[in-house]
Each structure stands twice: as C-alpha cells, then as structure tokens.
N, CA, C, O and the ligand as a Tripos MOL2 file, in Angstrom:
@<TRIPOS>MOLECULE
protein
  237   235    60     0     0
PROTEIN
NO_CHARGES

@<TRIPOS>ATOM
      1 N         -92.9890   53.1230 -139.6540 N.3       1 MET1
      2 CA        -93.3440   52.7040 -138.2580 C.3       1 MET1
      3 C         -94.6520   53.1010 -137.7310 C.2       1 MET1
      4 O         -94.8940   53.1750 -136.5260 O.2       1 MET1
      5 N         -95.5900   53.3850 -138.7810 N.am      2 ALA2
      6 CA        -96.7820   53.8870 -138.4080 C.3       2 ALA2
      7 C         -97.8740   52.8380 -138.2070 C.2       2 ALA2
      8 O         -98.9820   53.1360 -137.7610 O.2       2 ALA2
      9 N         -97.5170   51.5950 -138.5550 N.am      3 GLU3
     10 CA        -98.5790   50.5690 -138.3730 C.3       3 GLU3
     11 C         -98.5050   49.6490 -137.1630 C.2       3 GLU3
     12 O         -99.1750   48.6230 -137.0430 O.2       3 GLU3
     13 N         -97.6380   50.1070 -136.2890 N.am      4 LYS4
     14 CA        -97.5480   49.2460 -135.0910 C.3       4 LYS4
     15 C         -98.5420   49.7550 -134.0620 C.2       4 LYS4
     16 O         -98.2450   50.6640 -133.2870 O.2       4 LYS4
     17 N         -99.6540   49.1940 -134.0670 N.am      5 LYS5
     18 CA       -100.7300   49.5230 -133.0200 C.3       5 LYS5
     19 C        -100.6980   48.4770 -131.9960 C.2       5 LYS5
     20 O        -100.3610   47.3220 -132.2560 O.2       5 LYS5
     21 N        -101.0460   48.8760 -130.8390 N.am      6 GLU6
     22 CA       -101.1860   48.0100 -129.7780 C.3       6 GLU6
     23 C        -102.5510   47.4860 -129.7320 C.2       6 GLU6
     24 O        -103.5310   48.2050 -129.5370 O.2       6 GLU6
     25 N        -102.6020   46.1690 -129.9220 N.am      7 VAL7
     26 CA       -103.9510   45.5280 -129.8840 C.3       7 VAL7
     27 C        -103.9720   44.4510 -128.7900 C.2       7 VAL7
     28 O        -104.4200   43.3140 -128.9430 O.2       7 VAL7
     29 N        -103.4280   44.9520 -127.6600 N.am      8 LYS8
     30 CA       -103.3140   43.8600 -126.6250 C.3       8 LYS8
     31 C        -104.4850   43.7420 -125.6910 C.2       8 LYS8
     32 O        -104.5800   42.8100 -124.8920 O.2       8 LYS8
     33 N        -105.3520   44.6780 -125.8020 N.am      9 LYS9
     34 CA       -106.4770   44.6640 -124.8220 C.3       9 LYS9
     35 C        -107.5790   43.7560 -125.3880 C.2       9 LYS9
     36 O        -108.3400   44.1470 -126.2720 O.2       9 LYS9
     37 N        -107.6340   42.5640 -124.8610 N.am     10 LYS10
     38 CA       -108.6060   41.6950 -125.2090 C.3      10 LYS10
     39 C        -109.5800   41.4200 -123.9980 C.2      10 LYS10
     40 O        -109.1700   41.4270 -122.8370 O.2      10 LYS10
     41 N        -110.7520   41.2040 -124.3010 N.am     11 LYS11
     42 CA       -111.6620   41.0060 -123.1770 C.3      11 LYS11
     43 C        -111.9280   39.3260 -123.0080 C.2      11 LYS11
     44 O        -112.1810   38.5480 -123.9280 O.2      11 LYS11
     45 N        -111.8140   39.0490 -121.7660 N.am     12 GLY12
     46 CA       -112.1750   37.7060 -121.5200 C.3      12 GLY12
     47 C        -111.8290   36.6410 -122.5230 C.2      12 GLY12
     48 O        -110.6850   36.5690 -122.9720 O.2      12 GLY12
     49 N        -112.7510   35.8370 -122.8780 N.am     13 ARG13
     50 CA       -112.5800   34.8160 -123.8000 C.3      13 ARG13
     51 C        -111.2830   34.5160 -124.4520 C.2      13 ARG13
     52 O        -110.9340   33.3370 -124.5110 O.2      13 ARG13
     53 N        -110.5340   35.4370 -124.9450 N.am     14 ALA14
     54 CA       -109.3230   35.1450 -125.7460 C.3      14 ALA14
     55 C        -108.3500   34.3890 -124.9250 C.2      14 ALA14
     56 O        -107.4480   33.7380 -125.4530 O.2      14 ALA14
     57 N        -108.5240   34.4670 -123.5740 N.am     15 ARG15
     58 CA       -107.5170   33.8140 -122.7140 C.3      15 ARG15
     59 C        -107.4370   32.3200 -122.9620 C.2      15 ARG15
     60 O        -106.4360   31.7130 -122.5810 O.2      15 ARG15
     61 N        -108.3130   31.7620 -123.5060 N.am     16 SER16
     62 CA       -108.1630   30.3470 -123.7820 C.3      16 SER16
     63 C        -107.0680   29.9100 -124.7120 C.2      16 SER16
     64 O        -106.5700   28.7840 -124.7260 O.2      16 SER16
     65 N        -106.7400   30.9310 -125.4960 N.am     17 ALA17
     66 CA       -105.5790   30.8390 -126.3640 C.3      17 ALA17
     67 C        -104.1990   30.5760 -125.5210 C.2      17 ALA17
     68 O        -103.2700   29.8820 -125.9350 O.2      17 ALA17
     69 N        -104.2340   31.2170 -124.3340 N.am     18 LEU18
     70 CA       -103.1120   31.0330 -123.4470 C.3      18 LEU18
     71 C        -102.8090   29.6870 -123.0030 C.2      18 LEU18
     72 O        -101.6650   29.3230 -122.7310 O.2      18 LEU18
     73 N        -103.8370   28.9500 -122.9300 N.am     19 TYR19
     74 CA       -103.8080   27.5310 -122.4620 C.3      19 TYR19
     75 C        -103.6700   26.6250 -123.4630 C.2      19 TYR19
     76 O        -103.5870   25.4480 -123.1130 O.2      19 TYR19
     77 N        -103.6240   26.8820 -124.6400 N.am     20 LYS20
     78 CA       -103.7750   25.9150 -125.6540 C.3      20 LYS20
     79 C        -102.9960   24.7170 -125.4940 C.2      20 LYS20
     80 O        -103.4870   23.6000 -125.6560 O.2      20 LYS20
     81 N        -101.7030   24.9340 -125.1570 N.am     21 ASP21
     82 CA       -100.8620   23.7330 -125.0070 C.3      21 ASP21
     83 C        -100.7400   23.3010 -123.6220 C.2      21 ASP21
     84 O        -100.0100   22.3390 -123.3840 O.2      21 ASP21
     85 N        -101.3240   23.8520 -122.7350 N.am     22 GLY22
     86 CA       -101.2600   23.4170 -121.2550 C.3      22 GLY22
     87 C         -99.7140   23.6280 -120.9130 C.2      22 GLY22
     88 O         -99.2140   23.0860 -119.9270 O.2      22 GLY22
     89 N         -99.0450   24.3770 -121.7070 N.am     23 ASP23
     90 CA        -97.6660   24.6200 -121.3860 C.3      23 ASP23
     91 C         -97.4640   25.9500 -120.7330 C.2      23 ASP23
     92 O         -96.4370   26.2420 -120.1220 O.2      23 ASP23
     93 N         -98.4500   26.7100 -120.8850 N.am     24 CYS24
     94 CA        -98.3280   28.0680 -120.3530 C.3      24 CYS24
     95 C         -98.6290   28.0890 -118.8840 C.2      24 CYS24
     96 O         -99.5220   27.3950 -118.3980 O.2      24 CYS24
     97 N         -97.8590   28.9090 -118.1750 N.am     25 THR25
     98 CA        -98.0380   28.9980 -116.7430 C.3      25 THR25
     99 C         -98.8500   30.2260 -116.4070 C.2      25 THR25
    100 O         -98.9420   30.5440 -115.2210 O.2      25 THR25
    101 N         -99.4070   30.8950 -117.2740 N.am     26 ALA26
    102 CA       -100.1420   32.0860 -116.9210 C.3      26 ALA26
    103 C        -101.2400   31.7110 -116.0400 C.2      26 ALA26
    104 O        -101.9890   30.7570 -116.2540 O.2      26 ALA26
    105 N        -101.3110   32.5320 -114.9970 N.am     27 LYS27
    106 CA       -102.4940   32.2930 -114.0680 C.3      27 LYS27
    107 C        -103.1880   33.6190 -113.7130 C.2      27 LYS27
    108 O        -102.6210   34.7080 -113.7960 O.2      27 LYS27
    109 N        -104.3730   33.4550 -113.3370 N.am     28 ALA28
    110 CA       -105.1220   34.6260 -112.9120 C.3      28 ALA28
    111 C        -104.7270   35.2570 -111.6700 C.2      28 ALA28
    112 O        -104.2710   34.5190 -110.7970 O.2      28 ALA28
    113 N        -104.8300   36.5500 -111.4340 N.am     29 CYS29
    114 CA       -104.6000   37.0490 -110.0940 C.3      29 CYS29
    115 C        -105.6240   36.5710 -109.1360 C.2      29 CYS29
    116 O        -106.8210   36.6240 -109.4190 O.2      29 CYS29
    117 N        -105.1950   36.1150 -108.0320 N.am     30 PRO30
    118 CA       -105.9840   35.6820 -106.9820 C.3      30 PRO30
    119 C        -106.8820   36.7880 -106.3560 C.2      30 PRO30
    120 O        -107.9950   36.5820 -105.8730 O.2      30 PRO30
    121 N        -106.2730   37.9440 -106.4260 N.am     31 LYS31
    122 CA       -107.0280   39.1570 -105.9820 C.3      31 LYS31
    123 C        -107.9570   39.7350 -106.8600 C.2      31 LYS31
    124 O        -109.1110   39.9740 -106.5050 O.2      31 LYS31
    125 N        -107.5280   39.9750 -107.9850 N.am     32 CYS32
    126 CA       -108.3560   40.6220 -109.0300 C.3      32 CYS32
    127 C        -109.3100   39.5360 -109.6390 C.2      32 CYS32
    128 O        -110.3970   39.9050 -110.0830 O.2      32 CYS32
    129 N        -109.0130   38.4420 -109.6720 N.am     33 GLY33
    130 CA       -109.9190   37.3560 -110.1760 C.3      33 GLY33
    131 C        -109.6730   36.9870 -111.6070 C.2      33 GLY33
    132 O        -108.7270   37.4060 -112.2740 O.2      33 GLY33
    133 N        -110.5610   36.2070 -112.0010 N.am     34 ASP34
    134 CA       -110.4320   35.5800 -113.4350 C.3      34 ASP34
    135 C        -110.4380   36.7670 -114.4170 C.2      34 ASP34
    136 O        -111.2480   37.6900 -114.3390 O.2      34 ASP34
    137 N        -109.5170   36.6740 -115.3010 N.am     35 GLY35
    138 CA       -109.4660   37.7260 -116.3970 C.3      35 GLY35
    139 C        -108.3740   38.5980 -116.1400 C.2      35 GLY35
    140 O        -107.9690   39.3020 -117.0650 O.2      35 GLY35
    141 N        -107.8390   38.6560 -115.0250 N.am     36 TYR36
    142 CA       -106.6090   39.4600 -114.6880 C.3      36 TYR36
    143 C        -105.4290   38.5790 -114.7750 C.2      36 TYR36
    144 O        -105.1920   37.8800 -113.7890 O.2      36 TYR36
    145 N        -104.7240   38.5100 -115.7050 N.am     37 TRP37
    146 CA       -103.5680   37.6060 -115.8200 C.3      37 TRP37
    147 C        -102.2720   38.2180 -115.3230 C.2      37 TRP37
    148 O        -101.9360   39.3660 -115.6150 O.2      37 TRP37
    149 N        -101.5880   37.4360 -114.5900 N.am     38 MET38
    150 CA       -100.3120   37.9810 -114.0510 C.3      38 MET38
    151 C         -99.2720   37.8950 -114.9160 C.2      38 MET38
    152 O         -99.1800   36.9170 -115.6580 O.2      38 MET38
    153 N         -98.4080   38.8460 -114.9350 N.am     39 ALA39
    154 CA        -97.2630   38.8860 -115.7440 C.3      39 ALA39
    155 C         -96.2530   37.7500 -115.2830 C.2      39 ALA39
    156 O         -96.1240   37.4950 -114.0860 O.2      39 ALA39
    157 N         -95.6130   37.1420 -116.1670 N.am     40 GLN40
    158 CA        -94.7360   36.1580 -115.6810 C.3      40 GLN40
    159 C         -93.2820   36.6030 -115.7790 C.2      40 GLN40
    160 O         -92.7940   37.0330 -116.8250 O.2      40 GLN40
    161 N         -92.5880   36.4710 -114.5850 N.am     41 HIS41
    162 CA        -91.1940   36.7200 -114.5600 C.3      41 HIS41
    163 C         -90.4520   35.5920 -114.2120 C.2      41 HIS41
    164 O         -91.0380   34.5320 -113.9950 O.2      41 HIS41
    165 N         -89.1620   35.6860 -114.1250 N.am     42 LYS42
    166 CA        -88.3450   34.4860 -113.9580 C.3      42 LYS42
    167 C         -88.8710   33.6970 -112.7810 C.2      42 LYS42
    168 O         -89.1950   32.5210 -112.9480 O.2      42 LYS42
    169 N         -88.9640   34.2270 -111.7050 N.am     43 ASP43
    170 CA        -89.3210   33.3760 -110.4800 C.3      43 ASP43
    171 C         -90.5320   33.8580 -109.7440 C.2      43 ASP43
    172 O         -90.7670   33.5830 -108.5680 O.2      43 ASP43
    173 N         -91.2990   34.6120 -110.5350 N.am     44 ARG44
    174 CA        -92.5100   35.1560 -109.9830 C.3      44 ARG44
    175 C         -93.5540   35.6180 -110.8890 C.2      44 ARG44
    176 O         -93.2890   35.8440 -112.0690 O.2      44 ARG44
    177 N         -94.6800   35.7660 -110.4290 N.am     45 ASN45
    178 CA        -95.7330   36.2530 -111.1570 C.3      45 ASN45
    179 C         -96.1540   37.6150 -110.5910 C.2      45 ASN45
    180 O         -96.0910   37.8700 -109.3880 O.2      45 ASN45
    181 N         -96.5670   38.4350 -111.4830 N.am     46 TYR46
    182 CA        -96.8820   39.7710 -110.9720 C.3      46 TYR46
    183 C         -98.1500   40.3430 -111.6550 C.2      46 TYR46
    184 O         -98.2950   40.2670 -112.8750 O.2      46 TYR46
    185 N         -99.0260   40.8950 -110.8720 N.am     47 CYS47
    186 CA       -100.2630   41.4500 -111.2990 C.3      47 CYS47
    187 C        -100.0460   42.9300 -111.4790 C.2      47 CYS47
    188 O         -99.7380   43.6100 -110.5000 O.2      47 CYS47
    189 N        -100.1850   43.4610 -112.6520 N.am     48 GLY48
    190 CA       -100.0120   44.7240 -112.9630 C.3      48 GLY48
    191 C        -101.1840   45.6800 -112.3810 C.2      48 GLY48
    192 O        -101.0650   46.9010 -112.2780 O.2      48 GLY48
    193 N        -102.1600   45.0520 -112.0710 N.am     49 LYS49
    194 CA       -103.4300   45.8620 -111.6060 C.3      49 LYS49
    195 C        -103.3140   46.0910 -110.0980 C.2      49 LYS49
    196 O        -103.4340   47.2280 -109.6410 O.2      49 LYS49
    197 N        -103.0810   45.0200 -109.3110 N.am     50 CYS50
    198 CA       -103.0180   45.2770 -107.9000 C.3      50 CYS50
    199 C        -101.5870   45.1290 -107.2580 C.2      50 CYS50
    200 O        -101.3500   45.1860 -106.0510 O.2      50 CYS50
    201 N        -100.7280   44.9410 -108.2080 N.am     51 LYS51
    202 CA        -99.3260   44.8400 -107.6550 C.3      51 LYS51
    203 C         -99.0380   43.5200 -106.8990 C.2      51 LYS51
    204 O         -97.9780   43.3690 -106.2900 O.2      51 LYS51
    205 N         -99.9350   42.6280 -106.9440 N.am     52 TYR52
    206 CA        -99.7450   41.3820 -106.2160 C.3      52 TYR52
    207 C         -98.6020   40.6650 -106.8500 C.2      52 TYR52
    208 O         -98.5480   40.5500 -108.0740 O.2      52 TYR52
    209 N         -97.7100   40.1900 -106.0800 N.am     53 THR53
    210 CA        -96.6170   39.3460 -106.5830 C.3      53 THR53
    211 C         -96.6630   38.0430 -105.9270 C.2      53 THR53
    212 O         -96.8830   37.9220 -104.7210 O.2      53 THR53
    213 N         -96.4470   37.0240 -106.7580 N.am     54 GLU54
    214 CA        -96.3890   35.7220 -106.2210 C.3      54 GLU54
    215 C         -95.1650   35.0400 -106.5420 C.2      54 GLU54
    216 O         -94.8090   34.9240 -107.7140 O.2      54 GLU54
    217 N         -94.4770   34.5680 -105.5520 N.am     55 PHE55
    218 CA        -93.2210   33.9000 -105.8580 C.3      55 PHE55
    219 C         -93.4680   32.3690 -105.8810 C.2      55 PHE55
    220 O         -94.5100   31.8530 -105.4770 O.2      55 PHE55
    221 N         -92.5100   31.7540 -106.3440 N.am     56 GLY56
    222 CA        -92.5250   30.2050 -106.2930 C.3      56 GLY56
    223 C         -93.0690   29.6540 -107.3950 C.2      56 GLY56
    224 O         -94.0110   28.8740 -107.2620 O.2      56 GLY56
    225 N         -92.5760   29.9630 -108.6250 N.am     57 THR57
    226 CA        -93.0240   29.3180 -109.7860 C.3      57 THR57
    227 C         -92.2180   28.0100 -110.1530 C.2      57 THR57
    228 O         -92.4090   27.3640 -111.1840 O.2      57 THR57
    229 N         -91.3360   27.7180 -109.2230 N.am     58 LYS58
    230 CA        -90.4690   26.4320 -109.2410 C.3      58 LYS58
    231 C         -91.4050   25.2940 -109.1820 C.2      58 LYS58
    232 O         -92.5670   25.3730 -108.7810 O.2      58 LYS58
    233 N         -90.8050   24.2110 -109.6170 N.am     59 LYS59
    234 CA        -91.7220   23.0750 -109.6500 C.3      59 LYS59
    235 C         -91.0320   22.1180 -108.5110 C.2      59 LYS59
    236 O         -91.5300   21.0260 -108.2370 O.2      59 LYS59
    237 ZN       -104.2910   41.6570 -109.1370 Zn       60 ZN60
@<TRIPOS>BOND
     1     1     2 1
     2     2     3 1
     3     3     4 2
     4     3     5 am
     5     5     6 1
     6     6     7 1
     7     7     8 2
     8     7     9 am
     9     9    10 1
    10    10    11 1
    11    11    12 2
    12    11    13 am
    13    13    14 1
    14    14    15 1
    15    15    16 2
    16    15    17 am
    17    17    18 1
    18    18    19 1
    19    19    20 2
    20    19    21 am
    21    21    22 1
    22    22    23 1
    23    23    24 2
    24    23    25 am
    25    25    26 1
    26    26    27 1
    27    27    28 2
    28    27    29 am
    29    29    30 1
    30    30    31 1
    31    31    32 2
    32    31    33 am
    33    33    34 1
    34    34    35 1
    35    35    36 2
    36    35    37 am
    37    37    38 1
    38    38    39 1
    39    39    40 2
    40    39    41 am
    41    41    42 1
    42    42    43 1
    43    43    44 2
    44    43    45 am
    45    45    46 1
    46    46    47 1
    47    47    48 2
    48    47    49 am
    49    49    50 1
    50    50    51 1
    51    51    52 2
    52    51    53 am
    53    53    54 1
    54    54    55 1
    55    55    56 2
    56    55    57 am
    57    57    58 1
    58    58    59 1
    59    59    60 2
    60    59    61 am
    61    61    62 1
    62    62    63 1
    63    63    64 2
    64    63    65 am
    65    65    66 1
    66    66    67 1
    67    67    68 2
    68    67    69 am
    69    69    70 1
    70    70    71 1
    71    71    72 2
    72    71    73 am
    73    73    74 1
    74    74    75 1
    75    75    76 2
    76    75    77 am
    77    77    78 1
    78    78    79 1
    79    79    80 2
    80    79    81 am
    81    81    82 1
    82    82    83 1
    83    83    84 2
    84    83    85 am
    85    85    86 1
    86    86    87 1
    87    87    88 2
    88    87    89 am
    89    89    90 1
    90    90    91 1
    91    91    92 2
    92    91    93 am
    93    93    94 1
    94    94    95 1
    95    95    96 2
    96    95    97 am
    97    97    98 1
    98    98    99 1
    99    99   100 2
   100    99   101 am
   101   101   102 1
   102   102   103 1
   103   103   104 2
   104   103   105 am
   105   105   106 1
   106   106   107 1
   107   107   108 2
   108   107   109 am
   109   109   110 1
   110   110   111 1
   111   111   112 2
   112   111   113 am
   113   113   114 1
   114   114   115 1
   115   115   116 2
   116   115   117 am
   117   117   118 1
   118   118   119 1
   119   119   120 2
   120   119   121 am
   121   121   122 1
   122   122   123 1
   123   123   124 2
   124   123   125 am
   125   125   126 1
   126   126   127 1
   127   127   128 2
   128   127   129 am
   129   129   130 1
   130   130   131 1
   131   131   132 2
   132   131   133 am
   133   133   134 1
   134   134   135 1
   135   135   136 2
   136   135   137 am
   137   137   138 1
   138   138   139 1
   139   139   140 2
   140   139   141 am
   141   141   142 1
   142   142   143 1
   143   143   144 2
   144   143   145 am
   145   145   146 1
   146   146   147 1
   147   147   148 2
   148   147   149 am
   149   149   150 1
   150   150   151 1
   151   151   152 2
   152   151   153 am
   153   153   154 1
   154   154   155 1
   155   155   156 2
   156   155   157 am
   157   157   158 1
   158   158   159 1
   159   159   160 2
   160   159   161 am
   161   161   162 1
   162   162   163 1
   163   163   164 2
   164   163   165 am
   165   165   166 1
   166   166   167 1
   167   167   168 2
   168   167   169 am
   169   169   170 1
   170   170   171 1
   171   171   172 2
   172   171   173 am
   173   173   174 1
   174   174   175 1
   175   175   176 2
   176   175   177 am
   177   177   178 1
   178   178   179 1
   179   179   180 2
   180   179   181 am
   181   181   182 1
   182   182   183 1
   183   183   184 2
   184   183   185 am
   185   185   186 1
   186   186   187 1
   187   187   188 2
   188   187   189 am
   189   189   190 1
   190   190   191 1
   191   191   192 2
   192   191   193 am
   193   193   194 1
   194   194   195 1
   195   195   196 2
   196   195   197 am
   197   197   198 1
   198   198   199 1
   199   199   200 2
   200   199   201 am
   201   201   202 1
   202   202   203 1
   203   203   204 2
   204   203   205 am
   205   205   206 1
   206   206   207 1
   207   207   208 2
   208   207   209 am
   209   209   210 1
   210   210   211 1
   211   211   212 2
   212   211   213 am
   213   213   214 1
   214   214   215 1
   215   215   216 2
   216   215   217 am
   217   217   218 1
   218   218   219 1
   219   219   220 2
   220   219   221 am
   221   221   222 1
   222   222   223 1
   223   223   224 2
   224   223   225 am
   225   225   226 1
   226   226   227 1
   227   227   228 2
   228   227   229 am
   229   229   230 1
   230   230   231 1
   231   231   232 2
   232   231   233 am
   233   233   234 1
   234   234   235 1
   235   235   236 2
@<TRIPOS>SUBSTRUCTURE
     1 MET1         2 RESIDUE 1 A MET
     2 ALA2         6 RESIDUE 1 A ALA
     3 GLU3        10 RESIDUE 1 A GLU
     4 LYS4        14 RESIDUE 1 A LYS
     5 LYS5        18 RESIDUE 1 A LYS
     6 GLU6        22 RESIDUE 1 A GLU
     7 VAL7        26 RESIDUE 1 A VAL
     8 LYS8        30 RESIDUE 1 A LYS
     9 LYS9        34 RESIDUE 1 A LYS
    10 LYS10       38 RESIDUE 1 A LYS
    11 LYS11       42 RESIDUE 1 A LYS
    12 GLY12       46 RESIDUE 1 A GLY
    13 ARG13       50 RESIDUE 1 A ARG
    14 ALA14       54 RESIDUE 1 A ALA
    15 ARG15       58 RESIDUE 1 A ARG
    16 SER16       62 RESIDUE 1 A SER
    17 ALA17       66 RESIDUE 1 A ALA
    18 LEU18       70 RESIDUE 1 A LEU
    19 TYR19       74 RESIDUE 1 A TYR
    20 LYS20       78 RESIDUE 1 A LYS
    21 ASP21       82 RESIDUE 1 A ASP
    22 GLY22       86 RESIDUE 1 A GLY
    23 ASP23       90 RESIDUE 1 A ASP
    24 CYS24       94 RESIDUE 1 A CYS
    25 THR25       98 RESIDUE 1 A THR
    26 ALA26      102 RESIDUE 1 A ALA
    27 LYS27      106 RESIDUE 1 A LYS
    28 ALA28      110 RESIDUE 1 A ALA
    29 CYS29      114 RESIDUE 1 A CYS
    30 PRO30      118 RESIDUE 1 A PRO
    31 LYS31      122 RESIDUE 1 A LYS
    32 CYS32      126 RESIDUE 1 A CYS
    33 GLY33      130 RESIDUE 1 A GLY
    34 ASP34      134 RESIDUE 1 A ASP
    35 GLY35      138 RESIDUE 1 A GLY
    36 TYR36      142 RESIDUE 1 A TYR
    37 TRP37      146 RESIDUE 1 A TRP
    38 MET38      150 RESIDUE 1 A MET
    39 ALA39      154 RESIDUE 1 A ALA
    40 GLN40      158 RESIDUE 1 A GLN
    41 HIS41      162 RESIDUE 1 A HIS
    42 LYS42      166 RESIDUE 1 A LYS
    43 ASP43      170 RESIDUE 1 A ASP
    44 ARG44      174 RESIDUE 1 A ARG
    45 ASN45      178 RESIDUE 1 A ASN
    46 TYR46      182 RESIDUE 1 A TYR
    47 CYS47      186 RESIDUE 1 A CYS
    48 GLY48      190 RESIDUE 1 A GLY
    49 LYS49      194 RESIDUE 1 A LYS
    50 CYS50      198 RESIDUE 1 A CYS
    51 LYS51      202 RESIDUE 1 A LYS
    52 TYR52      206 RESIDUE 1 A TYR
    53 THR53      210 RESIDUE 1 A THR
    54 GLU54      214 RESIDUE 1 A GLU
    55 PHE55      218 RESIDUE 1 A PHE
    56 GLY56      222 RESIDUE 1 A GLY
    57 THR57      226 RESIDUE 1 A THR
    58 LYS58      230 RESIDUE 1 A LYS
    59 LYS59      234 RESIDUE 1 A LYS
    60 ZN60       237 GROUP 0 **** ****
C-alpha cells in the first residue's frame, strides 16, 4: 500500500478534462472564482474552500 499517492492537486489548465464530454456538471465556485471547482453532491454543489453551497442541480 505504499504506492498510493495523492496526486489530486492540479493547477488550472487540467480542468478542461472535466468538460471533455460536456456531460460533467462541475462548476466553478462563484465566490472563489475560476479554478475552484465545487464538489458535487446529490442535489447540491459545495465549495470546500469557502463552504459555499449551491442547491438546485435539478433540471
Ligand atoms: Zn468557494
């Protein structure tokens, strides 16, 4: 179990991968701005940085 390293910190650019299919609903935090992506939960998005929570991901 020694080779599991967290390589999740990416800077900018890599985000385009999130949108590759246009299927992803990931969106940037309106408070923190571009580059701070909100975590997606069942019915809400949550920013881990400023704790901003946005409800209403329904269509
Ligand atoms: Zn935020």
